C-alpha positions in Angstrom: -54.9 -1.9 -32.2 -57.2 -5.3 -31.8 -54.5 -7.9 -30.6 -56.8 -10.3 -31.5 -56.5 -9.5 -35.4 -52.9 -10.7 -34.7 -52.8 -12.8 -31.7 -54.6 -16.7 -30.8 -54.4 -19.5 -28.1 -54.5 -23.0 -30.2 -53.7 -26.0 -27.9 -51.7 -27.9 -30.5 -49.2 -25.8 -31.1 -47.2 -24.0 -28.0 -48.5 -25.9 -25.4 -51.4 -23.8 -25.6 -49.7 -20.0 -25.1 -50.4 -17.4 -26.8 -49.1 -17.0 -30.3 -48.7 -14.8 -33.3 -50.9 -16.1 -36.2 -49.1 -17.3 -39.5 -46.0 -18.1 -37.2 -45.0 -20.1 -34.6 -43.6 -17.7 -32.2 -45.1 -16.8 -28.6 -46.2 -13.8 -27.4 -44.5 -14.0 -24.4 -41.4 -14.2 -26.0 -41.3 -11.3 -27.9 -42.1 -9.4 -24.7 -39.3 -11.2 -22.9 -36.9 -9.5 -25.9 -38.7 -6.2 -25.4 -37.7 -6.8 -21.6 -34.8 -7.2 -22.1 -33.9 -3.7 -24.3 -34.7 -5.3 -27.5 -35.0 -2.9 -30.2 -37.5 -3.8 -33.2 -34.5 -3.7 -35.3 -32.9 -6.1 -33.6 -36.0 -7.7 -33.1 -36.7 -7.8 -37.1 -32.8 -9.0 -37.8 -33.0 -11.8 -35.6 -36.4 -13.0 -36.2 -37.8 -11.4 -39.5 -41.5 -13.2 -38.8 -41.5 -11.3 -36.0 -43.0 -7.5 -37.7 -43.6 -4.2 -35.5 -47.1 -5.0 -35.9 -46.9 -8.4 -33.7 -45.0 -5.7 -31.0 -48.2 -3.5 -31.0 -50.5 -6.5 -30.4 -48.2 -7.9 -27.9 -48.3 -4.5 -25.9 -51.8 -4.1 -26.5 -52.5 -8.0 -25.2 -50.2 -7.4 -22.3 -51.8 -4.1 -21.7 -55.5 -6.0 -21.8 -54.0 -9.5 -19.4 -53.4 -6.6 -16.6 -56.9 -5.0 -16.7 -58.0 -7.9 -16.0 -59.7 -9.2 -13.4 -58.5 -11.6 -12.3 -55.4 -10.9 -12.8 -55.7 -8.0 -10.1 -57.1 -10.4 -7.9 -54.3 -13.0 -8.3 -52.2 -10.1 -7.4 -53.0 -8.8 -4.5 -53.6 -12.6 -3.2 -49.5 -12.2 -4.0 -48.9 -10.0 -2.5 -50.7 -10.6 0.9 
């Protein structure tokens, strides 16, 4: 999946944080729900604007961000 088809940033929306196209939902919001143990069914019931496609895009986005060299360098600096 290419998360770029589903996620973008706009300085006028959500303070420039990554959001899902066609929504005002921030990617970090969805990731936090998932990290808290919310499953796809619960997310869909509570937030009908978020779909399984959004969830897969959020995971792909997070994986790509963790693969960035700047993130690795930043994480290493904090650990030291």
